C-alpha positions in Angstrom: 14.5 22.7 9.3 17.2 21.5 11.7 16.4 19.2 14.5 16.8 21.2 17.8 19.3 20.0 20.3 16.6 19.5 22.9 14.7 17.1 20.5 18.0 15.4 19.5 18.7 14.6 23.1 15.2 13.1 23.5 15.5 11.1 20.3 19.0 9.6 20.9 17.9 7.1 23.6 15.1 5.8 21.4 17.6 5.3 18.5 19.9 3.4 20.8 17.1 1.1 22.0 16.1 0.3 18.5 19.5 -0.5 17.2 20.2 -2.7 20.2 16.9 -4.6 19.6 15.3 -3.5 22.9 12.3 -1.8 21.4 8.6 -2.2 20.5 6.0 -0.5 18.4 5.8 2.4 20.8 9.5 3.3 20.3 9.0 3.3 16.5 5.9 5.4 16.9 7.9 7.8 19.1 10.7 8.0 16.6 8.4 8.8 13.7 6.6 11.6 15.7 9.9 13.2 16.8 11.3 13.3 13.3 8.1 14.0 11.4 8.4 17.8 11.4 12.1 17.7 10.3 11.8 15.1 7.4 11.8 17.7 4.6 11.2 16.2 1.1 11.3 12.6 2.3 7.8 11.8 1.2 7.6 8.1 2.2 8.9 8.8 5.7 6.4 11.6 6.1 3.6 9.3 4.8 4.2 6.7 7.4 4.7 9.3 10.1 1.4 10.8 9.2 -0.3 7.4 9.7 0.8 7.6 13.3 0.1 11.3 13.8 -3.4 11.3 12.6 -6.0 9.0 14.1 -8.8 10.2 11.8 -9.3 9.0 8.2 -6.6 10.0 5.8 -7.7 12.3 3.0 -4.3 12.9 1.3 -0.8 11.4 0.9 0.9 8.8 -1.3 -1.3 5.9 -0.2 -4.5 8.0 -0.6 -3.5 8.9 -4.1 -2.8 5.3 -5.1 -6.1 4.2 -3.7 -8.0 7.0 -5.4 -6.3 6.1 -8.7 -7.2 2.4 -8.4 -10.9 3.2 -7.6 -11.1 5.6 -10.5 -9.5 3.0 -12.8 -11.9 0.2 -11.7 -14.9 2.6 -11.9 -14.0 3.6 -15.4 -13.5 0.0 -16.4 -16.9 -1.0 -15.1 -18.8 2.0 -16.5 -17.1 2.3 -19.9 -14.6 -0.4 -20.9 -16.5 -3.5 -19.8 -19.7 -2.1 -21.4 -17.9 -1.1 -24.6 -19.3 2.4 -24.0 -17.2 5.2 -25.6 -16.1 8.2 -23.5 -17.5 11.4 -25.1 -14.8 13.9 -24.3 -17.0 16.8 -25.4 -18.9 15.8 -22.3 -19.8 16.5 -19.7 -18.3 13.4 -18.2 -17.7 12.5 -14.5 -14.9 14.3 -12.8 -13.2 11.1 -11.7 -12.3 10.5 -15.3 -10.2 13.7 -15.3 -8.4 12.5 -12.2 -7.9 9.1 -13.9 -6.4 10.7 -17.0 -3.8 12.4 -14.9 -3.0 9.4 -12.6 -2.8 7.0 -15.6 -0.5 9.4 -17.4 2.1 9.0 -14.6 2.0 5.2 -15.1 1.9 4.8 -18.8 4.9 3.6 -20.8 6.6 6.8 -21.8 8.5 5.2 -24.7 5.2 3.9 -26.2 3.6 7.3 -25.6 6.4 9.1 -27.5 6.6 6.6 -30.3 2.9 6.6 -31.1 1.9 10.2 -30.3 5.1 12.2 -30.0 4.4 13.4 -26.5 6.1 12.9 -23.2 4.4 12.3 -19.9 5.0 15.8 -18.6 3.7 17.4 -21.8 0.6 15.2 -21.8 -0.1 16.2 -18.2 0.1 19.9 -19.3 -2.2 19.2 -22.2 -4.8 17.5 -20.0 -4.7 20.4 -17.6 -5.1 23.0 -20.3 -7.6 21.3 -22.6 -10.3 20.4 -20.1 -12.8 22.5 -18.2 -13.8 21.3 -14.7 -17.1 22.0 -13.1 -16.4 21.0 -9.5 -19.8 22.0 -8.3 -21.5 19.6 -10.8 -18.7 17.0 -10.5 -18.2 17.0 -14.3 -15.5 17.8 -16.9 -15.5 18.4 -20.6 -12.9 19.2 -23.3 -12.5 22.8 -24.5 -14.1 23.3 -27.9 -11.9 22.6 -30.9 -8.8 22.2 -28.7 -8.3 18.4 -28.7 -6.4 17.2 -31.7 -6.1 13.7 -33.1 -2.8 13.0 -31.4 -4.1 14.2 -28.0 -7.2 12.0 -28.3 -5.0 9.0 -29.3 -2.7 9.6 -26.3 -5.7 9.8 -24.0 -7.0 6.5 -25.4 -3.7 4.8 -24.6 -3.7 6.2 -21.1 -7.2 4.8 -20.4 -6.4 1.4 -21.9 -5.3 -0.3 -18.7 -6.2 -0.8 -15.1 -3.7 0.5 -12.5 -3.2 -1.4 -9.2 0.2 0.0 -8.4 1.6 -0.1 -4.8 2.3 3.3 -3.2 5.8 2.2 -2.3 8.1 -0.6 -1.0 9.0 -0.5 2.6 12.8 -0.5 1.7 12.3 3.0 0.4 11.2 4.1 3.9 14.3 2.6 5.4 16.5 4.5 2.9 14.8 7.8 3.7 15.0 7.1 7.4 18.8 6.5 7.4 19.3 9.6 5.2 17.2 11.6 7.6 19.1 10.4 10.7 22.4 11.3 9.0 21.2 14.7 7.9 20.4 15.7 11.5 23.5 14.2 13.1 21.7 11.5 14.9 24.3 8.9 16.1 23.6 5.3 15.1 25.5 2.3 14.0 24.7 1.4 10.3 25.3 -2.4 10.8 23.3 -2.6 14.0 20.5 -0.5 12.5 20.4 -2.7 9.4 20.1 -5.8 11.6 16.9 -4.4 13.1 15.3 -3.3 9.8 12.9 -6.2 9.5 11.8 -5.7 13.1 11.2 -2.0 12.4 9.2 -3.0 9.4 7.0 -5.3 11.5 6.4 -2.5 14.0 5.4 -0.2 11.1 2.9 -2.9 9.8 1.3 -3.0 13.2 1.1 0.8 13.4 -0.5 1.4 9.9 -2.9 -1.5 9.8 -6.6 -0.6 9.8 -6.0 3.0 8.7 -9.1 4.5 7.2 -9.2 6.7 4.0 -11.8 9.2 2.8 -12.0 9.3 -1.0 -12.8 12.3 -3.2 -16.3 11.2 -4.3 -17.5 10.3 -0.8 -16.3 6.7 -0.8 -14.0 5.1 1.8 -11.2 2.6 2.0 -9.2 0.8 4.7 -5.8 -0.9 4.8 -4.8 -4.0 6.7 -2.0 -6.5 7.2 -2.0 -9.3 4.7 0.2 -11.9 3.0 0.5 -12.8 -0.7 -1.5 -15.9 -0.1 -3.8 -16.5 2.9 -3.9 -20.3 2.5 -2.0 -23.3 1.3 -3.9 -26.1 -0.4 -2.5 -29.7 -0.2 -2.2 -32.0 -3.2 -0.6 -35.4 -3.7 2.1 -35.9 -6.2 2.4 -38.9 -8.5 4.9 -40.6 -6.1 2.5 -40.1 -3.2 4.1 -37.1 -1.6 1.9 -34.4 -0.1 2.9 -30.9 -1.2 1.2 -27.5 -0.9 0.1 -25.0 -3.5 1.3 -22.3 -3.2 4.5 -23.5 -1.5 4.4 -20.7 1.1 2.2 -17.8 2.3 4.5 -15.4 0.5 5.5 -12.0 1.7 3.8 -9.8 4.1 2.2 -6.6 2.8 -0.3 -3.9 3.5 -3.5 -4.4 1.5 -6.0 -1.7 0.6 -9.7 -2.7 0.5 -12.1 -0.5 -1.5 -15.7 -0.6 -2.7 -16.2 0.2 -6.4 -19.5 1.7 -7.3 -20.7 1.7 -10.9 -23.8 2.7 -12.7 -26.6 0.1 -12.6 -24.6 -2.6 -10.9 -24.1 -3.8 -7.3 -21.0 -2.4 -5.5 -17.9 -4.6 -5.7 -15.3 -5.0 -2.9 -11.8 -5.2 -4.3 -8.3 -5.3 -2.7 -4.8 -4.6 -4.0 -1.3 -4.3 -2.6 -0.7 -0.9 -1.1 2.7 -1.3 0.6 5.2 -4.1 -0.3 7.8 -5.8 1.9 10.4 -8.5 1.6 9.3 -10.3 4.8 8.2 -13.9 4.5 4.9 -14.3 6.3 5.8 -17.7 7.7 9.0 -16.4 9.4 7.3 -13.5 11.1 3.9 -14.6 12.2 3.2 -16.5 15.5 1.8 -20.0 15.2 -1.4 -18.7 16.9 -2.3 -17.0 13.6 -2.3 -20.3 11.7 -5.6 -22.1 11.4 -6.2 -25.5 9.9 -9.4 -26.3 7.9 -10.5 -29.3 6.0 -9.8 -28.8 2.3 -12.9 -30.8 1.2 -15.7 -33.1 2.3 -13.6 -36.2 2.1 -12.3 -37.0 5.6 -9.1 -38.6 4.1 -8.0 -35.3 2.5 -5.2 -33.3 4.2 -6.2 -30.2 6.0 -5.7 -26.8 4.4 -3.5 -24.3 6.2 -5.0 -20.8 6.6 -3.0 -17.8 7.8 -5.5 -15.6 9.6 -4.4 -11.9 9.5 -7.7 -10.4 10.3 -7.7 -7.8 13.2 -5.1 -5.6 14.9 -1.6 -6.8 15.7 1.3 -6.3 18.0 4.8 -7.8 18.4 5.6 -10.4 21.0 9.0 -10.5 22.8 10.5 -12.5 20.0 9.3 -9.9 17.4 6.6 -12.2 16.0 3.3 -10.8 14.9 0.5 -11.7 17.3 -3.1 -10.5 17.5 -3.4 -7.3 19.4 -6.0 -8.4 21.9 -4.2 -11.7 22.8 -2.5 -12.0 26.2 1.2 -12.7 26.6 2.4 -15.4 24.3 4.7 -18.1 25.5 7.0 -19.7 22.9 8.9 -23.0 23.1 10.4 -22.9 19.6 13.0 -20.5 18.2 11.7 -17.1 17.1 13.1 -17.6 13.6 10.7 -20.5 13.1 7.5 -18.4 12.9 4.4 -20.5 11.9 
């Protein structure tokens, strides 16, 4: 669907503010909303636009699918693999296992699948769909009688042999789709100026998507939040007396999904994994107010441990640094590039 001229005229000033660096999260929000209906097959752009468009819990989309697959994988591991309990395909077995068979097939090493069982991913997916009977009312699944051969069973064993914690996407994929979308609708923008604002656009997106809730197929829930690869840096003293930190940095910013995995006869376990990746170094883009210092041990002579506190909602200050959303205006006396 083509972008109507009326919408293009409304969008153009937003684009100009963004590429000139005179924007905030609301401008990025507005851009997503105005382009959402015209994004076509650009799935990652649509995914992030839907985060903004829907305030209620998400029950579909790329991120929802990755979270569901991770929960299914962890549930299967706790109910079957960890207990060395065989899966009886003649069933009935829980419906989440059927979902898991399909999601894991998309992630399995295709070369290994073809070498060992002479089947491609696409062929295996078709076999799974045709060889199993679903009882959605009972929440169970079972194999059709005398339909599952030895090679199919072997392929399914390979598919269920690993835990998947795969991110939904990298934020650079969003930027590629966004520029393609702007070009396709004749939106005027300067490639070099736009690229110079890419990190800031990413930061605005992180603020917009943080704390989104998800409804999972079996009645569970999940949420996502802003995080870094490491939330702390622990000091240690080298042989020559120098104090260094492990890890050296807080790593890159990301969106983390937090889920509760429920298994039979065991207490629920809360687990997190990376949902959206970025290339942004946390220390360069977080305000110093997010850094907390704690003692690393009971010995008063020990050096304090640095903790990057990314709990809560966030916004961008005037220097495009992440600050807590409920903080007042933040005054800075150091260059914006310095971060924490």
